[in-house]
ROGU-54790 format. One line per field, with one value per residue (C-alpha): residue number from 1; residue in three letters; x, y, z. Coordinates in Angstrom, 2 decimals. Layout:
BEGIN
num c(NUM:...) $
residu c(Ala:...) $
X c(X:...) $
Y c(Y:...) $
Z c(Z:...) $
// end
This chain:
BEGIN
num c(1:2:3:4:5:6:7:8:9:10:11:12:13:14:15:16:17:18:19:20:21:22:23:24:25:26:27:28:29:30:31:32:33:34:35:36:37:38:39:40:41:42:43:44:45:46:47:48:49:50:51:52:53:54:55:56:57:58:59:60:61:62:63:64:65:66:67:68:69:70:71:72:73:74:75:76:77:78:79:80:81:82:83:84:85:86:87:88:89:90:91:92:93:94:95:96:97:98:99:100:101:102:103:104:105:106:107:108:109:110:111:112:113:114:115:116:117:118:119:120:121:122:123:124:125:126:127:128:129:130:131:132:133:134:135:136:137:138:139:140:141:142:143:144:145:146:147:148:149:150:151:152:153:154:155:156:157:158:159:160:161:162:163:164:165:166:167:168:169:170:171:172:173:174:175:176:177:178:179:180:181:182:183:184:185:186:187:188:189:190:191:192:193:194:195:196:197:198:199:200:201:202:203:204:205:206:207:208:209:210:211:212:213:214:215:216:217:218:219:220:221:222:223:224:225:226:227:228:229:230:231:232:233:234:235:236:237:238:239:240:241:242:243:244:245:246:247:248:249:250:251:252:253:254:255:256:257:258:259:260:261:262:263:264:265:266:267:268:269:270:271:272:273:274:275:276:277:278:279:280:281:282:283:284:285:286:287:288:289:290:291:292:293:294:295:296:297:298:299:300:301:302:303:304:305:306:307:308:309:310:311:312:313:314:315:316:317:318:319:320:321:322:323:324:325:326:327:328:329:330:331:332:333:334:335:336:337:338:339:340:341:342:343:344:345:346:347:348:349:350:351:352:353:354:355:356:357:358:359:360:361:362:363:364:365:366:367:368:369:370:371:372:373:374:375:376:377:378:379:380:381:382:383:384:385:386:387:388:389:390:391:392:393:394:395:396:397:398:399:400:401:402:403:404:405:406:407:408:409:410:411:412:413:414:415:416:417:418:419:420:421:422:423:424:425:426:427:428:429:430:431:432:433:434:435:436:437:438:439:440:441:442:443:444:445:446:447:448:449:450:451:452:453:454:455:456:457:458:459:460:461:462:463:464:465:466:467:468:469:470:471:472:473:474:475:476:477:478:479:480:481:482:483:484:485:486:487:488:489:490:491:492:493:494:495:496:497:498:499:500:501:502:503:504:505:506:507:508:509:510:511:512:513:514:515:516:517:518:519:520:521:522:523:524:525:526:527:528:529:530:531:532:533:534:535:536:537:538:539:540:541:542:543:544:545:546:547:548:549:550:551:552:553:554:555:556:557:558:559) $
residu c(Unk:Unk:Unk:Unk:Unk:Unk:Unk:Unk:Unk:Unk:Unk:Unk:Unk:Unk:Unk:Unk:Unk:Unk:Unk:Unk:Unk:Unk:Unk:Unk:Unk:Unk:Unk:Unk:Unk:Unk:Unk:Unk:Unk:Unk:Unk:Unk:Unk:Unk:Unk:Unk:Unk:Unk:Unk:Unk:Unk:Unk:Unk:Unk:Unk:Unk:Unk:Unk:Unk:Unk:Unk:Unk:Unk:Unk:Unk:Unk:Unk:Unk:Unk:Unk:Unk:Unk:Unk:Unk:Unk:Unk:Unk:Unk:Unk:Unk:Unk:Unk:Unk:Unk:Unk:Unk:Unk:Unk:Unk:Unk:Unk:Unk:Unk:Unk:Unk:Unk:Unk:Unk:Unk:Unk:Unk:Unk:Unk:Unk:Unk:Unk:Unk:Unk:Unk:Unk:Unk:Unk:Unk:Unk:Unk:Unk:Unk:Unk:Unk:Unk:Unk:Unk:Unk:Unk:Unk:Unk:Unk:Unk:Unk:Unk:Unk:Unk:Unk:Unk:Unk:Unk:Unk:Unk:Unk:Unk:Unk:Unk:Unk:Unk:Unk:Unk:Unk:Unk:Unk:Unk:Unk:Unk:Unk:Unk:Unk:Unk:Unk:Unk:Unk:Unk:Unk:Unk:Unk:Unk:Unk:Unk:Unk:Unk:Unk:Unk:Unk:Unk:Unk:Unk:Unk:Unk:Unk:Unk:Unk:Unk:Unk:Unk:Unk:Unk:Unk:Unk:Unk:Unk:Unk:Unk:Unk:Unk:Unk:Unk:Unk:Unk:Unk:Unk:Unk:Unk:Unk:Unk:Unk:Unk:Unk:Unk:Unk:Unk:Unk:Unk:Unk:Unk:Unk:Unk:Unk:Unk:Unk:Unk:Unk:Unk:Unk:Unk:Unk:Unk:Unk:Unk:Unk:Unk:Unk:Unk:Unk:Unk:Unk:Unk:Unk:Unk:Unk:Unk:Unk:Unk:Unk:Unk:Unk:Unk:Unk:Unk:Unk:Unk:Unk:Unk:Unk:Unk:Unk:Unk:Unk:Unk:Unk:Unk:Unk:Unk:Unk:Unk:Unk:Unk:Unk:Unk:Unk:Unk:Unk:Unk:Unk:Unk:Unk:Unk:Unk:Unk:Unk:Unk:Unk:Unk:Unk:Unk:Unk:Unk:Unk:Unk:Unk:Unk:Unk:Unk:Unk:Unk:Unk:Unk:Unk:Unk:Unk:Unk:Unk:Unk:Unk:Unk:Unk:Unk:Unk:Unk:Unk:Unk:Unk:Unk:Unk:Unk:Unk:Unk:Unk:Unk:Unk:Unk:Unk:Unk:Unk:Unk:Unk:Unk:Unk:Unk:Unk:Unk:Unk:Unk:Unk:Unk:Unk:Unk:Unk:Unk:Unk:Unk:Unk:Unk:Unk:Unk:Unk:Unk:Unk:Unk:Unk:Unk:Unk:Unk:Unk:Unk:Unk:Unk:Unk:Unk:Unk:Unk:Unk:Unk:Unk:Unk:Unk:Unk:Unk:Unk:Unk:Unk:Unk:Unk:Unk:Unk:Unk:Unk:Unk:Unk:Unk:Unk:Unk:Unk:Unk:Unk:Unk:Unk:Unk:Unk:Unk:Unk:Unk:Unk:Unk:Unk:Unk:Unk:Unk:Unk:Unk:Unk:Unk:Unk:Unk:Unk:Unk:Unk:Unk:Unk:Unk:Unk:Unk:Unk:Unk:Unk:Unk:Unk:Unk:Unk:Unk:Unk:Unk:Unk:Unk:Unk:Unk:Unk:Unk:Unk:Unk:Unk:Unk:Unk:Unk:Unk:Unk:Unk:Unk:Unk:Unk:Unk:Unk:Unk:Unk:Unk:Unk:Unk:Unk:Unk:Unk:Unk:Unk:Unk:Unk:Unk:Unk:Unk:Unk:Unk:Unk:Unk:Unk:Unk:Unk:Unk:Unk:Unk:Unk:Unk:Unk:Unk:Unk:Unk:Unk:Unk:Unk:Unk:Unk:Unk:Unk:Unk:Unk:Unk:Unk:Unk:Unk:Unk:Unk:Unk:Unk:Unk:Unk:Unk:Unk:Unk:Unk:Unk:Unk:Unk:Unk:Unk:Unk:Unk:Unk:Unk:Unk:Unk:Unk:Unk:Unk:Unk:Unk:Unk:Unk:Unk:Unk:Unk:Unk:Unk:Unk:Unk:Unk:Unk:Unk:Unk:Unk:Unk:Unk:Unk:Unk:Unk:Unk:Unk:Unk:Unk:Unk:Unk:Unk:Unk:Unk:Unk:Unk:Unk:Unk:Unk:Unk:Unk:Unk:Unk:Unk:Unk:Unk:Unk:Unk:Unk:Unk:Unk:Unk:Unk:Unk:Unk:Unk:Unk:Unk:Unk:Unk:Unk:Unk) $
X c(-44.45:-42.95:-45.32:-43.90:-40.38:-41.02:-42.50:-39.38:-37.14:-39.39:-39.55:-35.88:-35.18:-37.52:-35.99:-32.55:-33.86:-35.45:-32.28:-30.21:-32.71:-32.73:-29.16:-29.89:-30.20:-33.43:-36.45:-39.60:-42.92:-44.62:-43.45:-40.53:-39.30:-42.52:-42.51:-38.90:-39.69:-42.61:-40.55:-37.74:-40.14:-41.69:-38.31:-37.15:-40.33:-39.68:-36.05:-37.08:-39.46:-36.70:-34.30:-36.92:-37.57:-33.87:-33.33:-34.98:-32.45:-29.47:-30.48:-29.20:-27.13:-25.36:-23.72:-20.29:-20.55:-23.57:-21.17:-19.72:-23.10:-24.83:-23.33:-24.74:-25.77:-22.13:-20.52:-19.65:-19.88:-21.94:-21.13:-24.24:-22.72:-23.37:-21.70:-24.40:-22.17:-20.84:-24.28:-25.53:-22.59:-23.29:-25.36:-28.08:-28.53:-31.99:-33.21:-35.00:-33.05:-36.08:-35.85:-33.11:-33.76:-37.49:-39.11:-41.19:-44.11:-45.20:-43.84:-40.66:-38.49:-40.35:-37.98:-34.50:-33.32:-35.35:-37.18:-36.65:-38.60:-35.51:-32.43:-30.16:-30.77:-32.13:-29.72:-28.38:-29.96:-33.38:-33.06:-30.03:-30.49:-31.56:-29.50:-26.31:-26.73:-23.44:-21.68:-23.17:-21.89:-18.39:-18.44:-19.32:-16.12:-14.01:-11.34:-12.92:-16.06:-13.94:-11.70:-14.32:-17.78:-16.58:-15.35:-18.94:-18.25:-20.72:-19.40:-21.65:-21.56:-21.45:-18.23:-16.45:-19.02:-20.54:-24.04:-23.90:-20.83:-20.42:-19.83:-19.42:-15.84:-17.00:-19.03:-16.14:-14.68:-11.46:-9.89:-7.33:-10.14:-11.85:-8.68:-8.06:-11.72:-11.67:-8.38:-9.60:-12.12:-9.33:-7.16:-10.11:-9.44:-6.07:-4.28:-6.48:-6.32:-9.98:-11.32:-8.91:-9.47:-13.20:-13.38:-10.63:-9.86:-6.29:-3.71:-3.03:-0.82:0.68:-0.36:1.91:4.89:3.57:4.34:8.07:8.72:7.07:9.38:7.73:4.92:2.99:2.74:1.47:-1.31:-2.31:-2.35:-3.41:-6.49:-5.91:-8.28:-6.23:-3.72:-5.82:-9.01:-10.21:-8.59:-11.43:-11.98:-15.39:-14.55:-13.82:-15.41:-13.43:-10.67:-7.92:-5.74:-2.39:-0.45:-2.55:-1.84:0.75:3.42:5.71:5.95:5.18:1.60:1.18:4.40:3.94:1.69:-0.66:-0.95:-3.57:-4.46:-5.64:-6.96:-8.71:-10.09:-12.85:-12.98:-16.75:-19.57:-22.35:-24.92:-24.95:-24.90:-27.86:-29.75:-27.88:-31.28:-32.11:-32.16:-31.97:-35.37:-36.79:-39.57:-40.72:-38.24:-38.47:-39.98:-37.37:-34.54:-35.92:-36.28:-32.96:-30.90:-28.15:-27.64:-27.76:-25.12:-22.88:-23.05:-22.27:-18.61:-17.51:-15.39:-16.58:-13.12:-9.86:-8.51:-11.89:-14.20:-12.33:-8.83:-8.90:-9.39:-7.02:-4.10:-5.11:-2.15:-0.49:2.77:3.26:6.59:6.17:2.49:2.14:4.88:5.49:4.98:5.61:8.82:9.93:9.16:11.14:14.10:14.08:13.80:16.66:18.79:18.15:19.01:22.20:23.31:22.74:24.97:27.60:27.59:27.95:30.79:32.51:32.26:33.74:36.63:37.43:37.41:39.46:43.12:44.55:46.68:50.46:51.81:55.40:55.43:57.43:57.56:54.94:52.77:50.14:46.81:44.44:45.33:44.52:41.56:39.95:40.59:39.05:36.02:35.57:35.60:33.60:31.07:30.93:30.13:27.50:25.82:25.80:24.03:21.61:20.71:19.97:17.98:16.23:15.07:14.03:11.72:10.53:9.62:9.25:12.01:15.27:14.96:12.39:10.90:11.97:15.62:15.58:14.10:16.47:19.52:18.63:18.04:21.32:23.54:21.84:22.89:26.38:26.27:25.17:27.86:30.54:29.34:29.46:33.05:34.22:32.71:34.67:37.85:37.47:37.11:39.92:42.44:41.45:40.69:37.26:39.01:39.35:35.52:35.33:35.57:38.95:39.73:39.87:36.69:34.82:37.61:38.88:35.29:34.95:38.41:37.40:34.10:35.73:38.08:35.31:33.21:35.96:39.50:39.35:38.69:41.69:44.29:44.50:45.77:43.41:43.68:43.23:46.47:47.54:48.02:47.46:46.44:43.76:42.61:39.17:38.81:36.23:33.37:33.96:33.76:30.51:29.04:30.68:29.95:26.06:26.22:28.32:26.91:23.40:22.17:23.85:22.21:18.79:19.09:20.30:17.72:14.70:15.90:16.26:12.83:11.29:13.23:11.66:8.29:7.07:9.17:7.36:4.50:1.16:1.16:3.96:3.53:-0.19:0.58:0.59:3.87:5.29:4.23:6.12:9.23:9.14:9.07:12.03:13.96:13.22:14.04:17.27:18.22:17.49:19.64:22.45:22.19:22.37:25.45:27.20:26.57:28.28:31.07:31.74:32.02:34.38:36.59:37.41:38.64:42.20:45.28:43.80:40.41:41.66:44.26:42.00:40.53:44.03:45.04:42.06:43.49:47.11:46.73:49.65:49.65:52.39:52.48) $
Y c(-9.55:-6.14:-4.70:-7.22:-6.30:-2.68:-3.25:-5.19:-2.35:0.30:-1.47:-2.14:1.42:2.72:0.23:1.66:5.19:4.47:2.65:5.79:8.18:6.21:7.09:10.85:13.01:14.40:12.03:12.49:12.73:9.46:6.12:5.65:2.55:0.69:1.78:0.65:-2.74:-3.17:-2.23:-4.57:-7.42:-6.80:-6.59:-9.83:-11.48:-10.43:-11.50:-15.01:-15.09:-14.11:-16.72:-19.41:-18.32:-17.97:-21.59:-22.81:-20.82:-22.07:-25.65:-25.21:-22.02:-23.02:-25.94:-24.92:-27.27:-25.36:-23.14:-25.97:-27.68:-24.72:-22.98:-20.68:-21.54:-20.50:-22.71:-19.89:-20.55:-18.35:-17.37:-18.94:-20.09:-18.06:-19.17:-19.45:-18.68:-15.55:-14.45:-14.93:-12.75:-10.04:-6.93:-8.30:-11.50:-10.48:-9.74:-12.15:-13.11:-12.11:-8.56:-8.15:-11.07:-10.61:-13.36:-12.75:-14.52:-16.38:-19.71:-18.20:-20.21:-23.51:-24.50:-23.68:-21.55:-18.93:-16.20:-12.90:-9.69:-7.69:-8.85:-7.43:-7.68:-4.66:-1.75:-0.75:2.71:0.98:0.73:2.89:5.78:8.25:7.11:6.74:9.82:11.27:8.03:8.24:11.90:10.65:7.94:10.60:12.47:9.33:8.65:5.23:7.02:9.33:6.62:3.85:5.31:7.74:4.74:3.46:0.72:-0.16:0.75:0.40:-0.54:-4.18:-3.61:-3.36:-4.72:-8.17:-7.82:-11.44:-11.06:-7.33:-6.57:-3.12:-2.71:-1.23:-4.43:-6.66:-8.05:-9.11:-5.90:-7.78:-9.72:-6.46:-5.00:-8.17:-8.30:-4.58:-4.96:-8.11:-5.91:-3.72:-6.74:-8.18:-5.70:-4.31:-7.61:-9.72:-9.58:-10.30:-7.79:-5.03:-5.51:-5.75:-2.27:-0.45:-2.39:-2.11:-4.91:-6.04:-3.66:-5.42:-2.92:-4.48:-3.40:0.17:-0.01:-0.52:2.08:0.09:-1.97:-5.39:-4.37:-7.64:-6.92:-3.53:-5.07:-7.28:-4.54:-1.33:-0.71:0.45:3.42:4.59:5.99:6.21:7.46:11.16:13.71:13.89:11.19:10.13:10.17:6.47:6.31:9.22:7.24:9.58:9.34:7.75:10.99:12.70:10.04:10.58:7.98:9.25:6.90:9.79:9.64:6.77:6.58:9.70:11.20:12.82:9.51:8.89:5.83:8.04:10.93:9.59:5.97:4.57:7.61:7.68:5.29:7.44:4.65:4.06:7.76:9.52:11.54:9.56:9.05:12.70:14.67:11.47:11.99:8.81:10.66:14.18:15.24:18.98:19.23:16.86:18.87:22.12:20.85:19.12:21.47:22.10:18.39:17.47:20.09:18.89:15.25:15.70:15.28:14.48:11.46:8.78:8.78:10.54:8.28:7.40:4.45:1.69:3.40:3.25:-0.51:-0.89:0.61:-0.63:-2.37:-2.54:-1.28:0.94:2.66:6.40:6.27:4.23:5.75:5.02:8.42:7.09:5.40:8.57:10.67:8.31:8.48:12.25:12.52:10.21:11.69:15.22:14.08:12.39:15.42:17.62:15.29:15.22:19.01:19.33:16.71:18.52:21.88:20.33:18.83:22.26:23.85:21.04:20.07:18.23:15.14:15.27:12.17:10.88:9.00:5.74:3.77:3.70:0.59:-0.68:-0.49:-1.13:-3.71:-2.80:-5.13:-3.47:0.00:-0.88:-2.42:0.50:3.25:1.32:0.47:4.14:5.16:2.54:3.58:7.22:6.48:4.01:6.60:9.30:7.02:5.34:8.76:9.88:6.83:6.83:10.67:11.46:14.10:14.96:12.35:11.09:7.85:5.63:6.94:6.39:2.92:1.62:3.31:1.74:-1.65:-1.81:-0.36:-2.61:-5.63:-4.30:-3.74:-7.28:-8.80:-6.59:-7.66:-11.32:-10.90:-9.14:-11.99:-14.41:-12.29:-12.10:-15.90:-16.85:-14.33:-14.58:-10.96:-11.75:-12.04:-8.18:-8.04:-10.61:-9.56:-10.10:-11.46:-7.93:-6.76:-5.57:-3.61:-2.20:-1.10:0.80:2.51:3.39:4.85:6.99:8.32:9.38:10.87:12.56:11.77:13.30:16.74:16.52:15.66:12.02:9.56:7.06:3.79:1.65:2.94:2.06:-1.63:-3.45:-6.70:-4.66:-2.45:-1.94:-0.75:-2.61:-0.03:-0.28:-4.02:-3.73:-1.58:-3.15:-6.77:-6.42:-3.93:-5.99:-9.46:-8.76:-5.34:-5.68:-9.15:-7.86:-4.80:-6.83:-9.68:-7.35:-5.25:-8.30:-9.50:-6.17:-6.47:-9.92:-9.53:-13.03:-14.58:-12.60:-14.50:-12.79:-12.31:-11.90:-11.12:-10.46:-7.85:-7.65:-9.44:-6.58:-4.00:-5.95:-6.42:-2.73:-1.64:-4.00:-2.55:1.03:0.51:-1.17:1.63:4.28:2.37:2.19:5.96:6.57:4.35:6.12:9.52:8.27:6.67:9.92:11.87:9.44:9.62:13.14:12.06:11.23:13.42:15.82:15.99:14.10:11.70:8.66:9.51:9.80:6.47:4.75:6.16:5.25:2.40:3.83:5.12:6.12:4.31) $
Z c(-15.80:-16.39:-13.70:-11.23:-12.20:-11.88:-8.40:-7.31:-8.43:-6.74:-3.41:-3.28:-4.19:-1.55:1.01:0.28:0.64:4.00:5.11:4.21:5.70:9.01:9.77:9.41:12.53:11.03:10.77:8.73:10.60:11.56:12.52:10.06:11.82:11.25:7.59:7.12:8.62:6.26:3.28:4.34:4.77:1.40:-0.21:1.38:0.16:-3.43:-3.21:-2.15:-5.06:-7.42:-6.04:-6.57:-10.08:-10.82:-9.71:-12.86:-14.97:-13.08:-13.66:-17.15:-17.14:-13.99:-15.77:-17.06:-20.04:-21.49:-23.46:-25.41:-25.96:-27.62:-30.66:-33.30:-36.95:-38.00:-35.31:-32.84:-29.09:-26.82:-23.22:-21.65:-18.34:-15.15:-12.03:-9.40:-6.42:-8.04:-8.89:-5.29:-4.19:-6.67:-6.21:-8.36:-6.36:-5.34:-8.86:-11.10:-14.24:-16.30:-15.07:-17.62:-19.89:-20.66:-22.67:-25.86:-24.25:-21.08:-22.25:-23.87:-21.45:-21.83:-24.74:-25.99:-27.66:-25.86:-27.64:-25.92:-26.09:-27.08:-29.02:-26.13:-22.44:-20.59:-20.52:-17.10:-17.45:-17.39:-13.55:-12.78:-15.10:-12.42:-9.46:-11.49:-13.73:-12.25:-13.39:-16.95:-16.98:-16.05:-18.76:-21.31:-20.42:-20.33:-22.88:-23.42:-24.90:-26.95:-28.35:-28.84:-29.29:-31.91:-33.98:-34.11:-31.61:-28.82:-25.27:-22.32:-18.68:-19.72:-21.51:-18.09:-15.59:-15.67:-14.20:-13.22:-10.92:-10.02:-6.42:-4.82:-3.58:-0.29:0.29:-0.41:2.79:0.98:-0.33:-2.36:-4.09:-4.83:-6.46:-8.49:-9.58:-10.65:-12.50:-14.29:-16.10:-17.44:-18.42:-20.29:-23.08:-22.51:-22.25:-24.46:-28.20:-28.90:-26.41:-27.39:-31.19:-30.73:-29.27:-31.11:-34.45:-33.34:-32.95:-29.42:-27.50:-24.39:-21.81:-19.13:-21.26:-20.95:-17.22:-17.68:-14.99:-12.32:-10.10:-9.40:-11.71:-11.33:-7.55:-8.36:-10.58:-7.60:-5.04:-6.79:-9.00:-12.46:-11.95:-8.97:-11.52:-14.68:-13.04:-12.80:-10.76:-8.15:-5.55:-6.87:-10.57:-11.01:-14.36:-15.92:-17.52:-18.68:-21.77:-21.13:-21.64:-18.92:-16.40:-13.74:-13.89:-10.97:-7.91:-5.58:-6.75:-4.36:-2.19:-0.27:2.55:-0.12:-1.88:-4.55:-2.58:0.30:-1.55:-4.62:-5.12:-2.87:-0.65:-0.40:-0.03:-1.34:-1.82:1.93:3.12:4.48:1.79:-0.88:-2.80:-2.74:-5.97:-8.12:-9.75:-8.05:-6.18:-5.25:-2.63:-2.80:0.71:2.03:0.56:1.86:5.53:5.55:3.34:5.85:6.66:2.96:2.02:5.05:3.97:0.33:-0.64:2.94:3.20:5.68:7.46:7.48:4.72:3.13:3.58:1.80:1.99:5.80:5.59:2.78:4.65:8.20:9.77:6.38:5.13:1.99:1.77:2.11:3.13:6.28:8.38:12.07:13.84:17.37:16.23:14.42:17.43:19.76:17.34:17.19:21.01:21.68:18.99:20.44:23.94:22.64:20.65:23.80:25.90:23.19:23.08:26.94:26.92:24.05:25.88:28.99:27.02:25.47:28.92:30.55:30.42:27.46:28.04:27.20:25.54:25.45:22.07:21.29:18.30:15.50:15.26:12.79:14.52:11.63:8.93:5.25:5.08:8.11:6.71:3.37:4.96:7.25:4.63:2.04:4.77:5.84:2.20:1.78:5.02:4.03:0.80:2.50:5.17:2.55:0.30:3.19:4.61:1.20:0.87:4.44:4.61:0.92:0.83:-1.01:-3.83:-6.21:-4.85:-7.71:-7.49:-3.81:-4.06:-6.64:-5.02:-1.63:-2.99:-4.96:-2.21:0.39:-1.57:-1.57:2.18:2.75:0.56:2.28:5.73:4.74:3.39:6.60:8.80:6.70:7.07:10.83:11.17:8.75:10.34:14.00:14.11:15.59:18.98:18.83:19.45:22.24:25.95:27.61:31.04:32.69:30.87:33.96:35.57:32.25:31.44:34.69:34.15:30.55:31.68:34.38:31.75:29.40:32.21:34.13:33.39:29.78:31.29:33.66:31.04:31.96:29.29:27.80:29.80:26.66:25.15:21.47:21.48:18.17:20.16:21.99:19.18:20.77:24.42:26.49:25.94:22.21:22.42:24.38:21.49:18.42:19.32:19.38:16.47:14.21:15.06:15.91:14.62:11.25:10.57:11.60:9.43:6.40:6.86:7.31:4.32:2.07:3.22:2.16:-1.15:-1.60:0.19:-0.91:1.92:4.65:6.32:6.06:9.89:12.42:16.16:15.59:12.94:9.11:8.22:5.98:8.63:11.33:9.22:8.28:11.87:12.67:9.69:10.42:14.20:13.32:10.98:13.72:16.22:13.61:13.10:16.86:17.00:14.17:15.89:19.06:16.89:14.93:18.24:19.91:16.84:17.98:21.44:20.40:20.99:18.40:16.67:13.63:15.17:15.13:11.76:10.38:11.81:10.05:6.77:7.30:9.79:11.87:15.41:17.86:21.18) $
// end
């Protein structure tokens, strides 16, 4: 039986080696394709035999009620159930159950309870000792080993990995499932009294409480692997679990262009790379290493893509603040802003070189009611804070991410509330008419445009005048109406959606829902900034540079 088991492992190992070697640009002499096909055929035959043999085991152990039916002499239950579907999806699906659970004799499984050759199942090193020697070296340096083994407790691969259900993350189509599955192994001890006490002899410490600094921590647990933060410093050191005090807890570790998500976890898929089986002690590969030394050296430690094998898929069409920016949208914004500033500069120079208008003042009138002035200045303050904090999150500059995120969230809620109150004020007081086009809108717009483009240089008076009933000139109406009643709601709604991401559908307009909403929010923010730039410049076009600004403070202007 052991000879058969060994042959299965050997054939599968050689099949993996030939598959890896087949993608190399350098081929061994002879017809490697024919050899590979033979090995694949033999491996498939052995897997079919294992599946047939395993079916007998699942006839009993596939029944979920087996755990309650069988107990020890002391009345303790045993975990005897193995989900057949999970096993078929695991990396060991082609292995015979008896490869690890060897019977004491040929008829050991004819009756229950079974008599096994060893008290414990085969250790993982029995098959993986050579191939995973780098992993065992990492485990030896891990804080798990230092904190648990030194207390005389048993800590092995099975402490974290269930051999019946283990799936390689890079072979998992559903990334979210892979993360949840990985984190579940951590929660098994760190959030379970029995598991934690069994390994440490300590009372349960609620590890989730230890993550108090995380906003929406449950969402982080669903989307980020524990080892992304608690793993080793190098991208391949998944099994070097660091002590808590050595772990980075700042948000920038993930929410930045140099994110741990893109530089550390799941960056490599070494088991599928060419020459991945070389120097593992599985066979005499000295000649192979000598002939292909340059290719082997080039392939080692090289990520499979710019962001790594799994990371590229993890972030594809997804939105993570600070990581997945929108270069094309950023570039368009900078280009438009630069062109706008250039036009403003030219316009300002021509104004300085031109003739200033001479006004004959009459009585003083109230142009801006107190409610409008209060809304204006509070709104301006909120926007200034939101622009700074928004840029800090989007580009990873100026502020720490957690400060920027919390500041942006709280002041955004304030902005939304202020906008709603202002809408109510406009409706109840009739001030909304100030924003609606008047009967002479077209002719007045043409006259206003001529003034800004030519008349202002010649000392002509502003055709809009200072009339409290017509506080906004027609061009201002054309801008303020869509900004206040369209751009504001889009900005607020998209921001609130990102604040409560559960309301965002998984897919919008053929894109990831959060990605689409983030593009809308960022685009709306950029448009608002462009509007503010123009607004600030036009505030200088009064009789003096500060005339219009002063009127928004006092509310008064002279006709």
